[in-house]
Phi, psi and omega in degrees: 000129182288142178274132179277116185292339185298328178289350180264355185280069175242138183309320182295325179282315180301320186266037170226146183300313181294321181292313180294322178297317180297313180302312181299319181294318179298317181295310184292315180297321178295320179292313182295323178301312179293325180296315185279344178280346183256136178290323176252127183253016178119159183295122178068017184241127173224149174276110200287339187245331184232156167217161182293146178292138177233148178308131181101346178292150177293119182296339180291342181269000177297140176266102186290332178294317177295324178296315180294326185279322188246345183077011181236157183265125179232145177252133174287124183280331185204146175262008178296141180295111182232027182274146177228178175251129180245121181245137177247120176252115186252129174288113182252028178280168189290339179295343180284356176269001176308131187235138174225127181054047176069004178245119179274162176303318183294320178295320177299317180297322179298318179293315180299314181293318178298321180292316177298316181295322178298316180292319180298317181293325178295341176272355182087014180278154172280138181237139179222154185229136176224130178224136183207154169216193184279005179239342186204147174235129178251132186225129167231110184292144184296140174202162176256012180303149185302321185273002185298319183296322178293318176298317180303311180296321180299319179285324182297318183288343181273352182290130177232150180277119178218151172058214184235170171287133184296135176291323176227142183202149175267021183305317183301329179284339179272357180235070182293157178291138183283346184089350178254172175296133185236140174241119182250131172249119176258113190249119191198163173264004177058030176275112182219155182259331183213041177074014185293324178291314180302318180296318180298317180298315182297323181287340180282335186284131173230174179288342187261355182237168171250129182235127180233127175269123173257106186268116185256124177218155177274156178300318180295321178300316184286327185255354183053056183276068180230151183236146176069207179270127182231138174266115179262139180241131173285113186296335184270328181252342182086355181293143182235147178214138178267130188232136169276102189297330181295319180283329188273340190300312183299316180295317180301311184294322179294318179294318180296316180299318180295315182296314183292325178295315180296318180296314180299313181295324179294318179293315182298324180295340180255010178077021180259127178286153181215132178215129177271135177233127177268150182299337182262009182268151178297130182288335184301338180297332180289337180291324176295320178298317180300314183295324177295313180293322180296317181298327181292343179271345187271000000 
């Protein structure tokens, strides 16, 4: 019987190495199990390195490490070098502590990032982590070393939302190109005051990499599910404003729709992927996105 990872989405569990590792493993194993049970895994999508064991397969081709890790039998489809470098850039500004139903954007991002990193490492990819705001930059350079995932999780659980996204930063100089094919995930709520996030994302895109923006928002933010007079606080500046939600809702939703449409179109025109994720959505969907983007680099 499959374990439902949703019951594990508690801050205390998420913010421990063993807890976050367990959640990521449950999500990835559940996804891969469904992937290998299906003859068709989606339009243009294949799991590039492994497939489920079938009667008659050569037992010498079994991947024993995958068996030990997941308890399931997988066959290596090819020994061709198909490894890439996967970098995760996390927005660590204070707006990421926005919480709905006891789950903050940052905690959701930690689970999402850990799951992607777990899948990437199982493919033999190098994984690296970068998190920043206007006061601090956290860096783990990509590597395929055995202990990398544990170091990755240790740094990931320590990320806290503070301050704002930096208007100017030498971050790009601290993240040199690995020389290998790279897949970059920029994970953020896109809360910006003067286009600073958008500019950074645009500067990260090159002809040699794949860049995907994972836009994280809460259901209440997207639908403006508030009643009566509400005092809203800007988590990054501390500014507060009292709003009549009945009068403001239509204007807010119209403005948000316009902004997100323009942002999406702008990214797509530059070859930058964009995907919106709500806090209440299944995290496993990002794994399919990862495999599609990964395949485009091979």
